[in-house]
C-alpha positions in Angstrom: 0.0 0.0 0.0 1.2 3.5 -0.8 -0.4 6.7 0.8 -0.2 10.0 -0.1 -1.8 13.4 1.3 -2.6 16.0 -1.4 -3.5 19.5 -0.1 -4.9 22.7 -1.6 -5.9 25.4 0.3 -7.3 23.9 3.2 -8.8 21.0 1.4 -6.9 17.8 2.3 -7.5 14.6 0.6 -5.9 11.2 1.5 -5.1 8.8 -1.5 -4.3 5.4 -1.2 -3.0 3.0 -4.0 -3.0 -1.1 -3.3 -1.7 -3.3 -5.6 -2.2 -7.1 -5.7 1.4 -8.9 -5.3 0.3 -11.4 -7.9 -2.0 -11.3 -11.1 -5.4 -12.8 -10.9 -5.5 -16.2 -13.5 -8.0 -16.0 -16.2 -8.0 -12.3 -16.6 -7.0 -10.2 -19.7 -7.8 -6.9 -18.7 -6.7 -4.3 -15.9 -8.8 -4.9 -12.5 -8.5 -1.0 -11.5 -11.2 0.3 -9.1 -11.1 4.0 -8.5 -12.9 5.4 -5.7 -13.6 9.0 -4.4 -15.4 9.4 -0.8 -16.5 12.7 0.7 -17.7 12.3 4.3 -19.7 15.1 6.2 -17.2 15.3 8.9 -14.6 16.9 6.2 -16.7 19.8 6.4 -17.0 20.0 10.1 -20.7 18.6 9.8 -22.7 15.5 11.1 -25.3 13.6 8.9 -28.9 14.6 9.5 -30.0 11.3 9.2 -31.7 9.5 12.5 -28.8 7.0 12.6 -26.1 9.6 11.8 -24.6 7.3 9.2 -23.2 8.3 5.9 -25.0 7.4 2.7 -24.1 5.7 -0.6 -22.1 7.3 -2.9 -23.6 10.2 -4.6 -23.6 11.1 -8.5 -20.8 13.8 -7.6 -18.4 11.2 -5.9 -18.8 8.8 -8.9 -18.1 11.5 -11.4 -14.9 12.3 -9.7 -13.9 8.6 -9.5 -14.5 8.8 -13.1 -12.3 11.9 -13.6 -9.4 10.3 -11.6 -10.0 6.8 -13.6 -9.9 8.2 -17.1 -6.0 9.9 -17.2 -4.3 6.8 -15.1 -6.0 3.6 -16.6 -4.1 4.0 -20.0 -0.8 4.4 -18.4 -0.8 1.0 -17.1 1.5 -1.3 -18.6 -0.2 -3.4 -21.4 -1.0 -6.9 -20.0 -0.8 -5.9 -16.4 -3.6 -7.6 -14.7 -2.8 -7.4 -10.9 -6.0 -6.0 -8.8 -5.2 -2.3 -8.0 -7.2 -0.2 -6.1 -7.0 3.4 -5.8 -9.0 5.4 -2.6 -9.3 9.0 -2.5 -10.8 10.1 0.7 -11.6 14.1 1.4 -10.4 14.7 5.1 -11.0 18.4 5.0 -12.9 20.7 2.7 -12.2 24.0 2.0 -15.7 25.8 1.0 -13.8 27.6 -1.6 -11.4 24.7 -3.2 -13.0 21.5 -4.7 -11.2 18.1 -3.9 -11.2 16.8 -7.8 -7.8 18.2 -8.4 -6.0 17.2 -5.2 -7.4 13.9 -5.6 -6.0 13.4 -8.8 -2.7 14.7 -7.9 -3.0 12.4 -5.1 -3.8 9.3 -6.8 -0.8 9.8 -9.5 1.6 10.4 -6.5 0.3 7.0 -4.8 0.7 5.1 -8.0 4.1 6.6 -8.9 5.2 5.6 -5.3 3.7 2.3 -5.5 6.1 0.1 -7.5 3.2 -0.7 -10.4 4.3 -0.3 -14.1 2.5 2.9 -14.1 3.9 5.0 -17.0 3.2 8.4 -14.9 3.3 10.6 -12.9 0.2 12.6 -14.1 -0.6 16.2 -13.3 -3.8 18.0 -13.3 -5.1 21.7 -12.9 -8.2 23.7 -13.3 -8.4 26.6 -15.5 -10.6 29.5 -15.5 -11.3 32.4 -17.6 -11.9 35.6 -15.8 -11.7 39.2 -17.4 -9.8 38.0 -20.6 -7.3 36.2 -18.5 -6.7 32.6 -17.5 -6.8 31.6 -13.9 -4.9 28.6 -12.4 -7.1 26.6 -9.8 -9.5 29.3 -9.5 -11.7 29.3 -6.3 -15.4 28.8 -6.0 -16.1 32.5 -5.7 -13.9 33.1 -8.9 -15.7 30.5 -10.7 -18.8 32.5 -10.7 -17.5 35.2 -12.8 -15.6 32.6 -14.8 -16.5 32.0 -18.6 -14.4 28.9 -18.5 -14.3 25.7 -15.9 -11.9 23.3 -17.3 -9.9 20.6 -15.9 -7.0 19.2 -18.0 -4.7 16.3 -16.6 -1.8 14.9 -18.4 1.9 13.9 -18.6 4.9 15.8 -19.1 4.8 15.0 -22.8 1.0 15.0 -23.6 -2.4 15.9 -22.6 -4.4 12.8 -21.5 -7.9 14.1 -20.2 -9.9 17.4 -20.8 -13.3 18.2 -19.3 -14.8 21.7 -19.4 -17.6 23.8 -19.7 -17.3 27.1 -21.4 -19.7 30.4 -22.1 -19.2 30.3 -25.8 -15.7 30.9 -26.0 -13.6 30.7 -29.3 -12.0 27.2 -30.2 -8.5 29.4 -30.0 -9.1 30.4 -26.5 -10.1 27.0 -25.6 -7.3 25.4 -27.2 -5.0 28.1 -25.3 -6.6 27.1 -22.0 -5.4 23.3 -22.5 -1.9 24.4 -23.4 -1.7 27.0 -20.7 -3.2 24.1 -18.1 -0.8 21.4 -19.4 2.4 24.0 -19.0 1.4 24.6 -15.6 1.0 21.2 -14.4 4.6 20.4 -15.1 5.8 21.9 -11.6 3.4 19.1 -10.1 4.8 16.1 -12.2 8.3 17.5 -11.4 7.5 17.0 -7.7 5.9 13.7 -7.9 9.1 12.5 -9.8 11.3 13.8 -7.2 9.0 12.0 -4.3 8.9 8.9 -6.3 13.2 8.8 -6.7 13.2 9.5 -3.0 10.4 7.1 -1.4 9.3 4.9 -4.1 8.8 1.3 -3.7 10.8 -1.1 -5.8 9.3 -1.9 -9.2 6.7 -4.8 -8.8 7.7 -8.4 -10.5 5.2 -9.2 -12.9 5.1 -11.4 -16.3 3.6 -10.0 -19.3 1.5 -12.3 -21.5 2.9 -14.2 -24.1 3.9 -12.3 -27.4 1.3 -13.4 -30.3 2.8 -11.1 -32.5 3.4 -13.8 -35.2 0.0 -15.2 -34.7 -1.5 -11.9 -35.2 0.7 -11.1 -38.5 -0.7 -14.5 -40.0 -4.2 -13.5 -39.1 -3.9 -9.7 -40.4 -2.3 -11.4 -43.8 -5.1 -13.7 -44.3 -8.2 -11.7 -43.2 -7.0 -7.8 -43.3 -8.3 -7.4 -46.7 -11.8 -8.8 -45.9 -12.0 -6.8 -42.6 -11.4 -3.9 -44.4 -14.0 -4.6 -47.2 -16.5 -5.7 -44.3 -16.3 -2.2 -42.4 -17.3 -0.6 -45.8 -20.5 -1.8 -45.6 -23.1 1.1 -44.8 -26.0 -1.3 -43.2 -25.2 -2.2 -39.8 -27.1 -5.2 -39.7 -25.3 -6.4 -42.9 -21.9 -5.2 -41.8 -22.6 -7.0 -38.1 -23.3 -10.3 -40.0 -20.3 -10.3 -42.1 -18.0 -9.6 -39.2 -19.6 -12.3 -37.4 -19.1 -14.9 -40.5 -15.2 -13.6 -40.6 -14.7 -14.1 -37.0 -15.9 -17.4 -37.0 -13.8 -18.4 -40.0 -10.6 -17.0 -38.1 -11.5 -19.2 -35.5 -11.9 -22.3 -37.2 -8.5 -21.7 -38.9 -6.3 -20.5 -36.1 -7.4 -22.0 -33.0 -5.4 -25.1 -31.9 -5.4 -26.3 -28.5 -2.9 -29.1 -29.2 0.2 -26.9 -29.4 2.1 -25.4 -26.6 1.0 -22.8 -25.4 -2.6 -23.5 -26.8 -3.9 -21.1 -29.1 -7.5 -20.5 -27.3 -10.6 -19.3 -28.9 -10.1 -16.2 -26.3 -6.7 -15.4 -27.8 -7.7 -15.8 -31.5 -10.7 -13.3 -30.5 -8.6 -10.5 -28.8 -6.1 -10.8 -31.6 -8.8 -10.3 -34.5 -10.3 -7.4 -32.3 -7.0 -5.7 -32.6 -6.8 -5.9 -36.3 -10.7 -4.6 -36.4 -9.5 -1.7 -34.0 -6.7 -0.9 -36.4 -8.7 -0.7 -39.4 -11.2 1.7 -37.9 -8.5 3.7 -36.3 -6.6 3.8 -39.3 -9.4 4.9 -41.7 -10.0 8.1 -39.0 -6.3 8.8 -39.1 -6.3 8.6 -42.7 -9.1 11.0 -43.1 -11.2 8.5 -45.2 -14.9 9.0 -44.7 -17.0 7.2 -41.9 -18.9 4.1 -42.5 -21.9 6.2 -43.3 -20.3 8.1 -46.0 -19.6 11.1 -43.5 -16.5 13.2 -43.6 -14.4 13.7 -40.4 -16.3 17.2 -39.9 -19.8 16.2 -40.8 -22.2 15.7 -37.6 -25.0 13.2 -38.2 -28.3 14.5 -38.6 -30.2 14.9 -34.9 -33.8 15.6 -34.8 -36.2 15.5 -31.7 -39.9 14.8 -32.0 -42.1 15.6 -28.7 -45.5 14.5 -28.2 -45.3 11.0 -28.8 -45.7 10.3 -25.0 -47.9 12.0 -22.6 -45.0 12.5 -20.3 -41.8 13.6 -21.8 -38.5 12.7 -20.2 -34.8 13.3 -20.8 -33.5 16.2 -22.8 -36.7 16.2 -25.1 
């Protein structure tokens, strides 16, 4: 377990990261759990219920947990399947300082200290826009007059996550806000790196999954052209049927439980999914039209018709 306190103003967040010493057999994904908890005592209050107990996680707590999860999850080494938990608990809450940013920074620091194969650290800041100028980590009072509320997280080299709301700011200002945030977070990243160098735990010993590069190349050579053709079919049902047929053909040809190590259906399906992802992503990066013929700057037609139900719900 690694523990890190993150403080901003009078807001204090305790963040712990726990990584299992061994992998969970049979899992082919990262079992990462992120929780963010706010208790009444952090604001000097007592729950108003009869039993004086805290309730279940609020929607706001769930959203902050996702805010932490999004930038840290992609930085774990591919194939790392050790159970990992990150718990951020607000110990003291300053009414003027939200805890989201210090919680994210604390999670990054705890993971950097843990010895897990984590390609961080991650820095994070909130950016406001008041009187035509950017404000770093604005208070709640400043946000009232701010035309921007943007949270940006990233490494020393790249931006990983942006979440924002803005009052009709131009694209140039939004981009400048992201770059301003990325520049300002470098001090946080440098501080975490220095802390990890001094107090970080030894790297966890783990064995990445077997390299199936040769098998992936064989599948790609035999079926990539047909997969590309399938993703040109505009009709969704027809496209799904063709892809399902191709996946079955790939299984029939390449699944072999008699070899060592055995080539299971799960392994073949995973490699096939990777090829499909490369095809779709490659088309997007090459600027090719979408499956329905739209280019990369055309929005799908959207229409809303009310009056179909006696009580409308949602955004309608």
